[in-house]
C-alpha positions in Angstrom: -56.9 -4.0 22.4 -55.1 -4.5 19.0 -54.6 -8.5 19.5 -58.7 -9.3 19.8 -60.0 -11.3 17.3 -63.2 -10.7 15.7 -65.0 -13.6 13.6 -68.5 -15.1 12.9 -68.4 -18.7 14.4 -71.3 -19.9 12.1 -69.4 -18.9 8.8 -67.3 -22.1 8.9 -63.8 -20.1 8.3 -61.9 -17.3 9.6 -58.7 -15.8 7.6 -55.9 -14.5 9.1 -52.7 -13.0 7.5 -50.6 -16.2 8.3 -53.1 -18.9 8.2 -56.9 -19.9 7.6 -58.8 -21.4 10.6 -61.4 -23.9 9.8 -64.2 -24.2 12.3 -65.0 -27.8 12.4 -67.7 -29.7 14.2 -67.1 -33.0 15.1 -69.0 -36.0 16.7 -67.1 -37.7 19.4 -69.6 -39.7 21.7 -70.0 -42.4 19.0 -73.9 -41.3 18.7 -75.7 -40.6 15.4 -73.7 -38.1 13.4 -75.1 -34.6 13.8 -72.6 -32.9 11.6 -71.8 -33.4 7.7 -68.3 -33.1 8.4 -66.1 -36.3 7.3 -62.6 -37.0 7.7 -61.1 -39.4 4.6 -58.0 -40.8 3.6 -56.7 -41.5 7.4 -57.6 -37.8 8.3 -55.7 -36.3 5.2 -58.9 -34.8 3.6 -62.1 -33.8 5.2 -65.4 -32.0 4.0 -66.7 -29.5 6.4 -69.8 -26.7 6.2 -68.3 -23.4 5.5 -71.4 -21.2 5.6 -73.8 -20.1 2.4 -71.5 -17.6 1.1 -68.5 -20.2 0.6 -69.0 -21.8 -2.6 -66.6 -24.1 -4.9 -66.1 -20.8 -7.3 -65.6 -18.5 -4.3 -62.0 -16.8 -3.8 -61.4 -18.3 -0.3 -62.0 -22.3 -1.7 -59.5 -21.3 -4.9 -56.7 -19.9 -1.7 -57.5 -23.2 0.2 -56.9 -25.5 -2.9 -54.0 -23.4 -3.8 -52.4 -23.8 -0.1 -53.4 -27.7 -0.3 -52.0 -28.3 -3.6 -48.6 -26.6 -2.4 -48.3 -28.6 0.7 -48.9 -31.7 -0.8 -46.4 -30.9 -3.6 -43.9 -30.2 -0.6 -44.9 -33.3 1.4 -43.9 -35.3 -2.1 -40.7 -33.6 -2.2 -39.8 -34.5 1.5 -40.8 -38.0 0.8 -39.0 -38.4 -2.2 -35.6 -37.0 -0.8 -35.9 -39.3 2.1 -36.1 -42.6 -0.3 
């Protein structure tokens, strides 16, 4: 099947040509937190466990930061245009 997706769900991340999918566990039952993932800034920022091979200096993290920076710049430009 040419459309089959293969991934390691324990890695915390899967990259595709058009996007990057982050595997994020969230506690929804209101009980004690079982996961270290946290959403801050009203959900605009988050932490997530990305597996042992993903570190701050890895190419994946560099790409995610660059995409986030681009998205933030686009959002600021759009916001400024609406003023």
